[in-house]
N, C-alpha and C positions, 0 to 999 in steps of 0.2 A: 504269552503273557509271562512277566517276570514274577518269581516268587518273592515273598517278603525279604528273605535273606539276600537274594540277588539285588533287589531294589536297595536295601540298606548298604550293601557293598558298593553299589554304583554311586549312591549319594555320598557315601563316606569318602570315596575317591575324589569326588568333585571338590570337597572342602580341602583336600590335601594338595590339589593341583596348584602349582606355582606358575604365575603368568610372567612371561618374559617380554619386555617391551624393548624394541630396538629402533633406533633412529634410521630412517631410510634416506639416503642421499640420491636424488635424481639428478641427472645431468641437466645443465641449463638448456632451455629450448633455443634452437638455432633457426634463423630465418634463411630461406634460400633466395639468392638473387636470381632474378629472371622470371620468377613465378608471379603472375598478376594476383592482386588481392581478390578474394572471392567476393562477388557482388551478386546480390539477388535482385531481380526486378521487383518493383513495388507490387506488381500484380501477384507475386508469390505469397504475400501476406495480406492481400486485400480483403480476404474473407475471415480473418482472425477477429474474434469477438473480444472487445475490451470493455471494462466498466467505465462509465462516465457519470459524474454527478456534480451537482451545484452545491457549493458551500455557502449557505445563506447567511450564516453568522454563528456566534458562539454564546453560550450562557454558562455561568458557574452557579450551581445550586448545591445546597446541602442535601444530605440523604433525607432529612426531615421534609424539606421542600419537595423533593422528588416523590416521596411517599404520599404527600398530600395532593398530588396532581390527580385531577378527575376530569371527566368530560367538560368541555367549555372553559378549562383553565387556559390562561395565556402565559406564555413564557417570553419575556422580553429579551431580545438578542442584543449583543453588544455591537450593533452596527446600525447606523442611521437608515431610516426608510429612504429609498431611492438611491442608495449607494450601490456600486457595482458588486456583483457576486463572482466568486472564483469558480471556475469550471476545472474539474480534475479528470484526468484519464489515467486509470490504473494507479491511483494515489499520487500522481505527479501533476503539478500545476500545468495547465494547458492554455487556458484563455480566461478572459474576464468579460463580463457583459452585464446587461441590465435585464431584470425579470420583466417579462411581458405576458399578457393574457392572449391566448389564441383559442377562441371559442370558449370551451369549458376547461381548457388546460392551461398550464403555465408553460412558458418557453423562455429562452434566453437569447437576446440579441447580442451577438458577439461584437465587442468594440476593440478588443486587443488580443492577439495571439502571443503567448509568452515565448520568449527566445529560449530554445531548448539548451543553448550553451550557457545561459546565465539564469538558470532556474533560481527563483527567489526562495529563501528559507520560509518555512511556515510562519504566518503572521504572528502567532502566539509566541514563538521562540524569539523572533526578532523584535517584537513590540511595535512593529510597523504595519498598519492596516491599509496603507495606500498602495502597496504593491510592488 
C-alpha cells in the first residue's frame, strides 16, 4: 500500500505529464491479384439472431400529453387504418405488409420485400409515407 507522501508524489507527477500526439501514416492497402474474394456460405450465418419489428405508425405528443396517458388512453397514429406497415430487420427497412390477426396474435402478411441496394430513407426524413 502506498503512503500518503508516495500517493501525493504519484498524483502530482500525473498532472505534470505532457502528452505527445503524433500522426501515424499507414501504407495504403493493396489487393493481390489472383486471390479469390472470401465468400461464406449462407449456412454460416443462418443461426444468427436479428431483431425484427413492425413500424405501425408515428405520433407526435407533447410531454404534457405523454404524462397524461393512462390505461385505456388511445394514441392516434399518423397512418390511415388499413395502410401497409414497415417491417425492419436490425433497424433497416426489410419489407412492407398488412397487419393480420392469427388466432389471438397479430401477424404481418408480406406484400413487398425492399430492394437492399435501394434502401429508402426513413419516411419522417423524406416526408414520403408511401415507400
